[in-house]
The first five atom37 places (N, CA, C, CB, O) and aatype in JSON, in Angstrom:
{
  "aatype": [12, 11, 10, 13, 6, 1, 9, 16, 3, 18, 1, 9, 1, 5, 6, 4, 16, 19, 15, 3, 13, 5, 18, 7, 13, 5, 14, 7, 1, 7, 16, 12, 3, 14, 9, 13, 0, 10, 1, 9, 10, 12, 6, 11, 8, 1, 6, 11, 2, 12, 14, 10, 8, 13, 10, 13, 10, 3, 10, 5, 11, 0, 13, 3, 4, 19, 14, 1, 6, 9, 9, 17, 17, 0, 10, 1, 15, 11, 12, 19, 14, 2, 16, 18, 19, 6, 9, 19, 1, 3, 12, 18, 8, 2, 15, 3, 0, 9, 19, 1, 16, 0, 19, 7, 3, 16, 16, 14, 13, 14, 15, 10, 10, 10],
  "atom_mask": [
    [1, 1, 1, 1, 1],
    [1, 1, 1, 1, 1],
    [1, 1, 1, 1, 1],
    [1, 1, 1, 1, 1],
    [1, 1, 1, 1, 1],
    [1, 1, 1, 1, 1],
    [1, 1, 1, 1, 1],
    [1, 1, 1, 1, 1],
    [1, 1, 1, 1, 1],
    [1, 1, 1, 1, 1],
    [1, 1, 1, 1, 1],
    [1, 1, 1, 1, 1],
    [1, 1, 1, 1, 1],
    [1, 1, 1, 1, 1],
    [1, 1, 1, 1, 1],
    [1, 1, 1, 1, 1],
    [1, 1, 1, 1, 1],
    [1, 1, 1, 1, 1],
    [1, 1, 1, 1, 1],
    [1, 1, 1, 1, 1],
    [1, 1, 1, 1, 1],
    [1, 1, 1, 1, 1],
    [1, 1, 1, 1, 1],
    [1, 1, 1, 0, 1],
    [1, 1, 1, 1, 1],
    [1, 1, 1, 1, 1],
    [1, 1, 1, 1, 1],
    [1, 1, 1, 0, 1],
    [1, 1, 1, 1, 1],
    [1, 1, 1, 0, 1],
    [1, 1, 1, 1, 1],
    [1, 1, 1, 1, 1],
    [1, 1, 1, 1, 1],
    [1, 1, 1, 1, 1],
    [1, 1, 1, 1, 1],
    [1, 1, 1, 1, 1],
    [1, 1, 1, 1, 1],
    [1, 1, 1, 1, 1],
    [1, 1, 1, 1, 1],
    [1, 1, 1, 1, 1],
    [1, 1, 1, 1, 1],
    [1, 1, 1, 1, 1],
    [1, 1, 1, 1, 1],
    [1, 1, 1, 1, 1],
    [1, 1, 1, 1, 1],
    [1, 1, 1, 1, 1],
    [1, 1, 1, 1, 1],
    [1, 1, 1, 1, 1],
    [1, 1, 1, 1, 1],
    [1, 1, 1, 1, 1],
    [1, 1, 1, 1, 1],
    [1, 1, 1, 1, 1],
    [1, 1, 1, 1, 1],
    [1, 1, 1, 1, 1],
    [1, 1, 1, 1, 1],
    [1, 1, 1, 1, 1],
    [1, 1, 1, 1, 1],
    [1, 1, 1, 1, 1],
    [1, 1, 1, 1, 1],
    [1, 1, 1, 1, 1],
    [1, 1, 1, 1, 1],
    [1, 1, 1, 1, 1],
    [1, 1, 1, 1, 1],
    [1, 1, 1, 1, 1],
    [1, 1, 1, 1, 1],
    [1, 1, 1, 1, 1],
    [1, 1, 1, 1, 1],
    [1, 1, 1, 1, 1],
    [1, 1, 1, 1, 1],
    [1, 1, 1, 1, 1],
    [1, 1, 1, 1, 1],
    [1, 1, 1, 1, 1],
    [1, 1, 1, 1, 1],
    [1, 1, 1, 1, 1],
    [1, 1, 1, 1, 1],
    [1, 1, 1, 1, 1],
    [1, 1, 1, 1, 1],
    [1, 1, 1, 1, 1],
    [1, 1, 1, 1, 1],
    [1, 1, 1, 1, 1],
    [1, 1, 1, 1, 1],
    [1, 1, 1, 1, 1],
    [1, 1, 1, 1, 1],
    [1, 1, 1, 1, 1],
    [1, 1, 1, 1, 1],
    [1, 1, 1, 1, 1],
    [1, 1, 1, 1, 1],
    [1, 1, 1, 1, 1],
    [1, 1, 1, 1, 1],
    [1, 1, 1, 1, 1],
    [1, 1, 1, 1, 1],
    [1, 1, 1, 1, 1],
    [1, 1, 1, 1, 1],
    [1, 1, 1, 1, 1],
    [1, 1, 1, 1, 1],
    [1, 1, 1, 1, 1],
    [1, 1, 1, 1, 1],
    [1, 1, 1, 1, 1],
    [1, 1, 1, 1, 1],
    [1, 1, 1, 1, 1],
    [1, 1, 1, 1, 1],
    [1, 1, 1, 1, 1],
    [1, 1, 1, 1, 1],
    [1, 1, 1, 0, 1],
    [1, 1, 1, 1, 1],
    [1, 1, 1, 1, 1],
    [1, 1, 1, 1, 1],
    [1, 1, 1, 1, 1],
    [1, 1, 1, 1, 1],
    [1, 1, 1, 1, 1],
    [1, 1, 1, 1, 1],
    [1, 1, 1, 1, 1],
    [1, 1, 1, 1, 1],
    [1, 1, 1, 1, 1]
  ],
  "atom_positions": [
    [[106.22, 105.44, 115.31], [105.39, 103.78, 115.87], [105.36, 103.11, 116.9], [105.72, 102.71, 115.32], [104.48, 102.55, 117.56]],
    [[106.66, 103.25, 116.98], [106.97, 101.57, 118.57], [106.91, 101.46, 119.55], [108.03, 100.91, 119.03], [106.81, 100.5, 120.32]],
    [[107.01, 103.18, 119.67], [106.29, 103.54, 120.7], [104.34, 103.06, 121.94], [106.4, 104.65, 120.0], [103.92, 102.54, 122.97]],
    [[103.97, 103.76, 120.71], [102.64, 103.22, 120.64], [102.37, 101.88, 119.93], [101.88, 104.17, 120.03], [101.21, 101.47, 119.89]],
    [[103.58, 101.03, 119.25], [103.05, 99.34, 119.37], [103.35, 98.55, 120.45], [103.59, 98.47, 118.32], [102.89, 97.41, 120.57]],
    [[104.36, 99.26, 121.55], [104.68, 98.64, 122.91], [103.46, 99.39, 124.21], [106.6, 99.09, 123.28], [103.72, 99.51, 125.4]],
    [[102.43, 99.72, 123.68], [102.16, 100.32, 124.38], [101.14, 99.54, 123.86], [102.41, 101.58, 124.58], [101.22, 98.38, 124.27]],
    [[99.83, 99.83, 122.81], [98.78, 98.62, 122.04], [99.36, 96.99, 122.42], [98.87, 98.83, 119.99], [98.42, 96.29, 122.79]],
    [[100.59, 96.31, 122.41], [100.91, 95.48, 123.01], [100.68, 95.34, 124.52], [101.9, 95.44, 122.66], [99.75, 94.58, 124.79]],
    [[101.45, 96.0, 125.78], [100.92, 96.1, 126.41], [99.85, 96.1, 126.72], [101.19, 96.44, 126.54], [99.61, 95.28, 127.6]],
    [[99.01, 96.67, 126.4], [97.25, 97.25, 127.4], [97.03, 95.72, 125.97], [95.96, 100.0, 127.1], [97.04, 96.63, 125.14]],
    [[96.92, 94.83, 125.37], [97.05, 93.76, 124.61], [96.72, 93.02, 125.88], [98.43, 93.5, 123.75], [95.63, 92.8, 126.41]],
    [[98.26, 92.6, 126.32], [99.02, 92.36, 127.06], [97.44, 91.0, 128.59], [99.93, 94.31, 127.48], [97.0, 89.88, 128.81]],
    [[97.39, 92.62, 129.06], [96.65, 92.83, 130.76], [95.33, 92.34, 130.52], [96.48, 94.62, 131.48], [94.67, 91.94, 131.48]],
    [[94.72, 92.32, 128.99], [93.72, 91.87, 128.31], [93.99, 90.28, 128.25], [93.63, 92.62, 126.97], [92.86, 89.78, 128.26]],
    [[94.6, 89.63, 128.22], [94.36, 87.99, 127.49], [95.53, 87.33, 128.67], [95.0, 87.75, 125.22], [96.51, 87.67, 129.33]],
    [[94.93, 86.53, 128.47], [96.22, 84.75, 129.42], [96.76, 85.05, 128.48], [95.85, 82.56, 129.68], [96.51, 85.87, 127.6]],
    [[98.01, 83.99, 128.73], [98.7, 83.01, 127.53], [99.54, 82.35, 128.31], [99.55, 83.71, 126.21], [100.35, 82.83, 129.11]],
    [[99.25, 80.86, 127.98], [99.65, 79.82, 128.23], [100.97, 79.59, 129.06], [99.62, 79.35, 127.18], [101.96, 80.21, 128.67]],
    [[101.06, 79.01, 129.83], [102.41, 78.44, 130.49], [103.57, 78.23, 129.77], [102.23, 77.22, 131.04], [104.69, 78.73, 129.92]],
    [[102.92, 76.93, 128.47], [103.45, 76.5, 127.3], [103.73, 77.3, 125.98], [102.73, 75.6, 127.03], [104.42, 76.93, 125.04]],
    [[103.28, 78.07, 126.08], [104.39, 79.35, 125.49], [105.4, 80.5, 125.33], [104.21, 79.7, 125.25], [105.51, 81.71, 125.56]],
    [[106.07, 79.46, 124.81], [107.42, 80.94, 124.84], [108.3, 81.22, 123.76], [108.65, 80.77, 125.96], [109.53, 81.33, 123.71]],
    [[107.16, 81.34, 122.69], [107.7, 82.74, 122.04], [107.31, 83.81, 121.98], [0.0, 0.0, 0.0], [106.18, 83.52, 121.59]],
    [[107.3, 84.63, 122.04], [106.77, 86.48, 122.31], [106.42, 86.66, 123.44], [105.45, 87.13, 121.53], [105.29, 87.1, 123.66]],
    [[107.42, 86.33, 124.62], [106.98, 86.28, 125.36], [108.19, 86.72, 126.3], [106.3, 85.25, 125.34], [109.21, 86.09, 126.57]],
    [[107.59, 88.58, 126.94], [108.88, 88.55, 127.74], [109.67, 87.78, 128.44], [108.83, 89.11, 128.39], [109.39, 86.67, 128.0]],
    [[110.36, 87.66, 129.12], [111.55, 86.7, 129.96], [111.61, 85.74, 129.29], [0.0, 0.0, 0.0], [112.25, 84.93, 129.96]],
    [[111.3, 85.24, 128.24], [111.86, 83.74, 127.85], [112.1, 83.48, 126.89], [111.26, 82.78, 128.02], [111.89, 84.35, 126.04]],
    [[112.57, 82.4, 126.52], [113.19, 82.09, 125.12], [113.43, 80.43, 124.98], [0.0, 0.0, 0.0], [113.04, 79.66, 125.85]],
    [[114.05, 80.06, 123.92], [113.88, 78.96, 123.6], [114.51, 78.16, 124.66], [114.28, 78.77, 122.36], [113.9, 77.22, 125.16]],
    [[115.65, 78.48, 125.01], [116.47, 78.01, 126.17], [115.82, 76.97, 126.91], [116.79, 79.1, 127.11], [116.11, 75.78, 127.0]],
    [[114.67, 77.78, 127.55], [113.92, 77.01, 128.87], [113.92, 75.34, 127.97], [111.8, 77.86, 129.39], [114.72, 74.41, 127.86]],
    [[112.43, 75.69, 127.43], [111.86, 74.64, 126.35], [112.96, 73.09, 126.25], [111.86, 75.6, 124.6], [112.42, 71.99, 126.37]],
    [[114.79, 73.21, 125.96], [115.49, 73.15, 125.24], [115.54, 72.0, 126.7], [116.41, 74.34, 124.51], [115.06, 70.86, 126.72]],
    [[116.4, 72.83, 128.03], [116.13, 72.49, 128.96], [115.73, 71.85, 128.98], [115.84, 72.86, 129.45], [116.41, 70.82, 128.88]],
    [[114.18, 71.67, 129.13], [112.98, 70.56, 129.67], [113.13, 69.4, 128.67], [111.2, 71.21, 129.62], [112.99, 68.25, 129.09]],
    [[113.36, 69.58, 127.59], [113.87, 68.45, 127.04], [115.1, 67.66, 127.32], [113.94, 68.71, 125.99], [115.46, 66.5, 127.09]],
    [[115.55, 68.56, 127.82], [116.85, 67.27, 128.17], [116.33, 66.65, 129.28], [118.57, 67.81, 128.63], [116.07, 65.45, 129.15]],
    [[116.14, 67.1, 130.16], [115.76, 67.28, 131.45], [115.36, 64.98, 131.45], [114.03, 68.93, 131.63], [115.85, 63.99, 131.99]],
    [[113.91, 65.41, 130.18], [113.33, 64.64, 130.19], [113.51, 63.73, 129.01], [112.36, 65.09, 130.45], [112.74, 62.95, 128.44]],
    [[115.0, 64.12, 128.78], [115.34, 62.79, 127.57], [116.64, 62.45, 128.71], [115.95, 63.36, 125.33], [117.55, 61.66, 128.46]],
    [[116.55, 63.04, 129.69], [117.92, 61.98, 131.1], [116.91, 61.01, 131.54], [118.73, 63.08, 133.07], [117.09, 59.79, 131.49]],
    [[115.95, 61.53, 131.93], [114.95, 60.73, 132.91], [114.32, 59.29, 132.36], [113.65, 61.75, 133.23], [114.18, 58.28, 133.05]],
    [[114.06, 59.4, 131.35], [113.46, 58.72, 130.23], [114.57, 57.56, 130.01], [113.18, 59.77, 128.88], [114.36, 56.36, 130.11]],
    [[115.59, 58.09, 129.74], [117.44, 57.07, 129.39], [117.7, 56.52, 130.65], [119.21, 58.21, 128.97], [118.31, 55.45, 130.55]],
    [[117.39, 56.97, 132.16], [117.58, 56.02, 132.54], [117.12, 55.25, 133.3], [118.19, 56.09, 132.69], [117.68, 54.46, 134.06]],
    [[115.95, 55.47, 133.11], [114.45, 54.22, 132.98], [114.34, 53.38, 131.97], [112.98, 54.85, 132.8], [113.77, 52.3, 131.87]],
    [[114.89, 53.93, 131.33], [115.35, 52.67, 129.73], [113.92, 52.9, 129.35], [115.9, 50.4, 130.01], [113.17, 51.95, 129.57]],
    [[113.36, 54.05, 128.79], [111.63, 54.38, 128.7], [111.73, 54.51, 127.47], [110.82, 55.75, 129.46], [112.91, 54.69, 127.16]],
    [[110.69, 54.49, 126.15], [110.76, 55.27, 124.81], [110.3, 56.87, 125.38], [109.54, 54.51, 123.47], [109.78, 57.5, 126.31]],
    [[111.02, 56.98, 123.83], [110.72, 58.76, 124.4], [110.13, 59.44, 122.62], [112.95, 59.92, 125.2], [110.67, 58.78, 121.73]],
    [[109.36, 60.36, 122.17], [108.81, 60.45, 120.94], [108.68, 62.07, 121.15], [107.39, 59.46, 120.65], [107.99, 62.58, 122.04]],
    [[109.71, 63.03, 119.87], [109.57, 63.65, 120.23], [109.14, 65.01, 118.82], [110.5, 63.48, 121.16], [110.19, 65.36, 118.29]],
    [[108.22, 65.56, 118.37], [108.15, 66.03, 117.5], [108.07, 67.82, 117.16], [107.34, 65.3, 117.23], [107.33, 68.67, 117.64]],
    [[108.86, 67.9, 116.43], [109.26, 69.53, 116.26], [108.53, 69.77, 115.29], [110.78, 70.01, 115.93], [108.17, 68.98, 114.41]],
    [[108.32, 70.71, 115.39], [107.36, 71.91, 114.74], [108.64, 73.17, 113.92], [106.22, 72.87, 116.43], [109.59, 73.25, 114.7]],
    [[108.87, 74.08, 112.65], [109.26, 74.82, 112.62], [108.42, 75.57, 112.17], [110.12, 74.72, 112.31], [108.17, 75.66, 110.97]],
    [[107.92, 76.16, 113.0], [106.96, 77.63, 112.96], [107.36, 78.83, 112.57], [106.51, 78.04, 114.16], [106.62, 79.81, 112.43]],
    [[109.34, 78.74, 112.28], [109.11, 80.37, 111.59], [109.2, 81.17, 110.81], [109.35, 81.01, 111.81], [109.95, 82.15, 110.82]],
    [[108.49, 80.87, 110.08], [107.83, 81.53, 108.66], [106.93, 81.56, 109.16], [107.71, 80.96, 107.25], [106.43, 82.64, 108.85]],
    [[106.07, 80.86, 110.04], [103.92, 80.87, 109.99], [103.81, 81.49, 109.95], [102.74, 80.59, 110.75], [103.14, 81.61, 108.92]],
    [[104.07, 83.29, 110.75], [103.24, 84.61, 110.7], [103.92, 85.23, 109.23], [103.51, 85.76, 112.29], [104.11, 86.45, 109.15]],
    [[104.07, 84.85, 108.76], [104.54, 86.0, 107.63], [103.87, 85.54, 106.09], [106.5, 86.06, 107.5], [104.28, 85.76, 104.95]],
    [[102.33, 84.6, 106.74], [101.24, 84.45, 105.31], [100.16, 83.51, 106.44], [102.11, 83.26, 103.37], [99.78, 82.33, 106.39]],
    [[99.89, 84.61, 107.41], [98.81, 84.57, 108.11], [98.16, 85.62, 107.31], [98.95, 84.74, 109.63], [98.67, 86.57, 106.71]],
    [[96.43, 85.12, 107.49], [95.88, 85.93, 106.78], [95.57, 86.81, 107.97], [94.8, 85.41, 105.86], [96.19, 86.45, 108.97]],
    [[94.54, 88.19, 108.2], [95.17, 89.52, 109.06], [93.38, 89.08, 109.73], [95.75, 91.64, 107.96], [93.26, 89.19, 110.95]],
    [[91.81, 88.52, 108.74], [91.01, 88.09, 109.15], [91.22, 87.28, 110.51], [90.58, 87.61, 108.22], [90.55, 87.66, 111.46]],
    [[91.88, 86.46, 110.64], [92.48, 84.84, 111.48], [92.74, 85.2, 112.34], [93.67, 83.89, 111.11], [92.38, 84.69, 113.41]],
    [[93.82, 86.71, 112.21], [94.68, 87.47, 113.52], [93.62, 88.76, 114.78], [96.17, 88.65, 112.47], [93.62, 89.04, 115.98]],
    [[92.55, 89.35, 113.01], [91.4, 89.44, 113.93], [90.19, 88.48, 115.32], [90.81, 89.71, 112.99], [89.66, 88.65, 116.42]],
    [[90.39, 87.36, 114.05], [89.59, 86.56, 115.04], [90.43, 86.09, 116.31], [88.99, 85.28, 114.31], [89.85, 86.21, 117.39]],
    [[90.92, 85.9, 116.32], [92.12, 85.24, 117.08], [92.31, 85.94, 118.21], [93.44, 85.19, 116.34], [92.54, 85.26, 119.22]],
    [[92.27, 87.94, 118.42], [92.15, 88.75, 119.16], [91.03, 88.69, 119.99], [92.28, 89.66, 118.59], [91.01, 89.04, 121.17]],
    [[89.85, 88.15, 119.19], [88.86, 88.95, 119.69], [88.36, 87.94, 119.78], [88.23, 90.06, 119.11], [87.22, 88.15, 119.34]],
    [[88.48, 86.1, 120.27], [88.79, 85.21, 120.72], [89.08, 85.46, 122.11], [89.59, 84.73, 120.02], [88.22, 85.31, 122.97]],
    [[89.97, 85.74, 122.29], [90.81, 85.98, 123.42], [90.24, 87.47, 124.39], [92.43, 86.16, 122.72], [90.67, 88.04, 125.39]],
    [[89.36, 87.62, 123.7], [88.32, 88.23, 124.79], [89.44, 89.99, 124.66], [88.29, 87.0, 126.93], [89.43, 90.75, 125.63]],
    [[89.96, 90.21, 123.86], [90.48, 91.24, 123.49], [89.33, 92.65, 123.27], [91.23, 90.76, 122.27], [88.83, 93.06, 122.23]],
    [[89.23, 92.95, 124.1], [88.46, 94.76, 123.83], [87.89, 95.13, 122.05], [90.15, 96.29, 124.2], [88.84, 95.59, 121.42]],
    [[87.09, 95.06, 121.52], [87.06, 95.41, 120.12], [87.69, 97.05, 120.05], [85.37, 95.25, 119.52], [88.14, 97.55, 119.02]],
    [[87.64, 97.54, 120.99], [88.82, 98.94, 121.03], [89.53, 98.52, 120.63], [89.43, 99.67, 122.13], [89.38, 98.33, 119.42]],
    [[90.92, 98.02, 121.31], [92.27, 97.38, 120.84], [92.92, 96.41, 119.54], [92.46, 96.7, 121.78], [93.96, 96.39, 118.89]],
    [[91.17, 95.37, 119.61], [91.26, 94.57, 117.56], [91.14, 96.03, 116.74], [89.25, 93.14, 116.82], [91.87, 95.88, 115.76]],
    [[90.54, 97.38, 116.69], [90.29, 98.21, 115.93], [91.83, 99.03, 115.85], [88.98, 98.95, 116.4], [91.88, 99.63, 114.77]],
    [[92.91, 99.2, 116.55], [94.31, 99.98, 116.9], [94.75, 99.01, 116.06], [95.05, 100.18, 118.56], [95.51, 99.43, 115.19]],
    [[94.5, 97.66, 116.04], [95.72, 96.68, 115.36], [95.71, 96.68, 113.85], [95.56, 95.04, 115.8], [96.62, 96.79, 113.02]],
    [[93.98, 96.45, 113.7], [93.5, 96.82, 112.27], [93.94, 97.67, 111.9], [92.36, 97.05, 111.99], [94.66, 97.65, 110.9]],
    [[93.62, 98.91, 112.7], [94.1, 100.72, 111.92], [95.73, 100.32, 111.26], [94.37, 102.54, 113.66], [96.15, 100.49, 110.12]],
    [[96.49, 99.66, 112.6], [98.23, 100.17, 112.1], [98.08, 99.13, 111.27], [99.85, 100.14, 113.28], [98.95, 99.28, 110.42]],
    [[97.47, 98.18, 111.04], [97.3, 97.38, 109.45], [96.9, 97.79, 108.09], [96.42, 96.48, 109.52], [96.99, 97.0, 107.15]],
    [[96.63, 98.53, 108.02], [95.5, 99.67, 107.2], [96.31, 100.08, 106.68], [94.57, 100.82, 107.82], [97.02, 100.85, 107.33]],
    [[96.74, 99.76, 104.92], [97.44, 101.13, 103.93], [98.54, 100.98, 104.66], [96.76, 102.93, 103.9], [98.95, 102.13, 104.83]],
    [[99.42, 100.06, 105.33], [100.33, 100.25, 106.27], [101.48, 99.92, 104.71], [100.22, 99.07, 107.94], [101.14, 98.92, 104.09]],
    [[102.78, 100.71, 104.09], [104.25, 100.51, 103.75], [104.95, 99.85, 104.06], [104.89, 101.17, 103.88], [104.61, 99.08, 104.96]],
    [[105.92, 99.78, 103.65], [107.09, 98.56, 103.8], [108.28, 99.59, 103.0], [106.63, 96.67, 102.78], [108.2, 100.29, 101.99]],
    [[109.33, 99.31, 103.92], [110.26, 99.91, 103.08], [111.36, 98.87, 103.33], [110.61, 101.5, 103.43], [110.99, 98.17, 104.27]],
    [[112.55, 98.49, 102.88], [113.5, 97.56, 102.82], [115.24, 98.25, 103.51], [113.44, 97.09, 101.08], [116.0, 98.92, 102.81]],
    [[115.46, 97.94, 104.69], [116.23, 98.36, 104.43], [118.13, 97.85, 104.17], [115.78, 99.04, 105.12], [118.24, 96.66, 104.48]],
    [[118.7, 98.1, 103.97], [120.23, 97.8, 102.85], [120.93, 98.19, 103.68], [120.6, 98.6, 101.29], [120.73, 98.79, 104.74]],
    [[122.64, 97.48, 102.66], [123.52, 98.38, 103.47], [124.4, 99.66, 102.54], [124.63, 97.32, 104.24], [125.43, 100.3, 102.76]],
    [[123.24, 99.65, 101.24], [123.98, 101.05, 100.75], [122.22, 101.92, 101.11], [124.81, 101.02, 98.47], [122.36, 102.91, 100.38]],
    [[121.65, 101.99, 101.36], [120.32, 102.47, 102.46], [118.87, 102.07, 102.12], [0.0, 0.0, 0.0], [118.53, 101.02, 101.56]],
    [[118.07, 103.05, 102.54], [117.1, 102.56, 102.32], [116.16, 102.28, 100.83], [116.66, 103.16, 103.12], [116.43, 102.74, 99.72]],
    [[115.12, 101.5, 101.15], [113.91, 101.44, 98.94], [113.67, 103.04, 100.03], [111.32, 99.46, 98.23], [114.02, 103.61, 101.07]],
    [[112.74, 103.11, 98.7], [111.3, 103.95, 99.18], [110.3, 103.36, 99.17], [110.87, 105.03, 98.49], [109.93, 102.49, 98.39]],
    [[109.6, 104.0, 100.38], [108.37, 103.1, 100.77], [107.39, 103.05, 99.49], [107.51, 103.76, 102.16], [107.1, 103.77, 98.54]],
    [[106.9, 101.19, 100.24], [106.1, 100.82, 99.19], [104.7, 100.29, 99.6], [106.81, 99.84, 98.41], [104.67, 99.9, 100.77]],
    [[103.86, 100.21, 99.1], [103.14, 99.39, 99.66], [102.67, 97.81, 100.38], [102.81, 99.62, 99.15], [102.36, 96.93, 99.58]],
    [[102.65, 97.63, 101.22], [102.68, 95.75, 101.81], [102.14, 95.35, 101.21], [102.21, 95.07, 103.07], [101.72, 96.38, 100.68]],
    [[101.66, 94.59, 100.72], [100.44, 93.41, 100.25], [100.41, 92.19, 101.14], [100.7, 92.74, 98.65], [99.98, 91.09, 100.79]],
    [[101.0, 92.52, 102.56], [100.2, 90.78, 103.51], [98.52, 90.86, 103.36], [100.54, 90.76, 105.87], [97.94, 91.94, 103.43]],
    [[97.87, 89.68, 103.16], [96.79, 89.56, 103.05], [95.86, 89.68, 104.3], [96.76, 88.57, 102.44], [94.64, 89.55, 104.18]]
  ]
}
C-alpha cells in the first residue's frame, strides 16, 4: 500500500499548489526553517528595540480528529480532480488498523475514524 500511497500523493501534489508558508508535510522542509526565521526576526527587533509578538499553535494531534468529509472538501477546494479524491476515499473506506508493539502486532481491527 505504501507505494500506491506515494504515487497518489505525488499526483495530488502535481495538481495543486501549497503555500510557501506551509512547512509541515512538505518534502525538503522542516521545523528548523521557520525556527531560524523567527530567531532572525527576534534579533532584528531586539537590535531596533521594537516589540515583537508571537503566537504558537500546537497542531500535533490536529489531524487525528478531522472528519473525513472535511478532507474530501479540502481536496476539492484545491481543485484536485475527482478521480484522485475518490482514490483517497477508497483508501479510507473499510480500513483496518494494526497496533505494532514490542511483543508483536495485534490482529487487525476496524478503524473507527470519522
